[in-house]
C-alpha positions as CSV (number, residue, x, y, z in Angstrom):
1,M,23.6,6.3,6.4
2,I,22.1,6.2,9.8
3,I,21.1,9.8,9.6
4,R,19.2,9.1,6.3
5,E,17.4,6.1,7.9
6,L,16.5,8.2,10.9
7,G,15.3,11.0,8.7
8,M,13.1,8.6,6.8
9,T,11.7,7.2,10.0
10,V,10.8,10.7,11.3
11,F,9.3,11.6,7.9
12,G,7.1,8.5,8.0
13,L,6.0,9.2,11.5
14,L,5.1,12.8,10.7
15,C,3.2,11.8,7.6
16,G,1.3,9.2,9.6
17,S,0.4,11.7,12.3
18,I,-1.8,13.9,10.0
19,L,-5.5,13.2,10.6
20,F,-7.0,14.1,7.2
21,G,-10.4,13.1,8.4
22,R,-10.3,15.8,11.0
23,V,-8.2,18.5,9.2
24,L,-9.8,18.7,5.8
25,P,-13.5,19.0,6.9
26,K,-12.5,21.7,9.4
27,W,-10.4,23.5,6.8
28,I,-12.8,23.2,3.8
29,K,-16.3,23.2,5.4
30,G,-15.6,24.5,8.9
31,I,-17.0,21.3,10.5
32,D,-15.3,19.5,13.4
33,V,-16.2,15.9,12.6
34,T,-15.3,14.7,16.1
35,E,-17.9,16.9,17.6
36,V,-20.8,16.2,15.2
37,S,-20.4,12.5,14.8
38,N,-21.9,10.0,17.3
39,D,-18.7,8.0,17.8
40,H,-16.4,11.1,17.7
41,N,-14.1,9.3,15.2
42,P,-12.2,11.5,12.8
43,G,-12.3,8.9,10.0
44,T,-12.9,9.1,6.3
45,A,-16.4,7.7,6.6
46,N,-17.5,10.4,9.1
47,A,-15.8,13.1,6.9
48,M,-17.8,11.9,3.9
49,K,-21.0,11.7,5.9
50,Y,-20.9,15.1,7.6
51,A,-18.7,17.2,5.2
52,G,-19.8,15.7,1.9
53,V,-18.5,13.2,-0.7
54,P,-15.8,15.4,-2.2
55,V,-14.2,16.1,1.2
56,G,-14.5,12.4,2.0
57,I,-12.7,11.5,-1.2
58,L,-9.9,14.0,-0.4
59,C,-9.6,12.4,3.0
60,L,-9.3,9.0,1.5
61,L,-6.7,10.1,-0.9
62,G,-4.8,11.8,1.9
63,D,-4.9,8.7,4.0
64,L,-3.7,6.5,1.2
65,L,-0.9,8.9,0.3
66,K,0.3,9.3,3.9
67,G,1.0,5.6,3.9
68,A,2.4,5.2,0.3
69,L,4.5,8.4,0.0
70,P,7.0,7.6,2.8
71,V,7.4,4.1,1.6
72,Y,8.0,5.3,-2.0
73,I,10.5,7.9,-0.9
74,C,12.3,5.5,1.3
75,L,12.6,3.0,-1.6
76,L,13.7,5.7,-3.9
77,Y,16.5,6.8,-1.7
78,T,17.6,3.5,-0.3
79,S,17.3,1.4,-3.5
80,D,20.5,-0.3,-4.5
81,A,19.2,-1.2,-8.0
82,A,20.6,1.0,-10.7
C-alpha cells in the first residue's frame, strides 16, 4: 500500500516537472521561448505569442493534463467504491 502511494507521488511529481511551454515550442518550431520573450517565462502565453496559437493550445492542454492525469490515476487506483 505504501509503495503504491509513493509511486503515485513520484508519478505526480514527474508529470508536474514537465514544462510544456518550453518543450513543445522548441520541439515543434525550434524556438526557445525563454530566450525570445522579454520576461524569459516558459509559459503558455509566451508559447502562444512566439510559436503560434496551435502550439500554445497544445501547451495549455499539456499543462491541464499534467495536473488532471495524476489525480485521475490516483483516484482510479485508490478508490474503494466498487
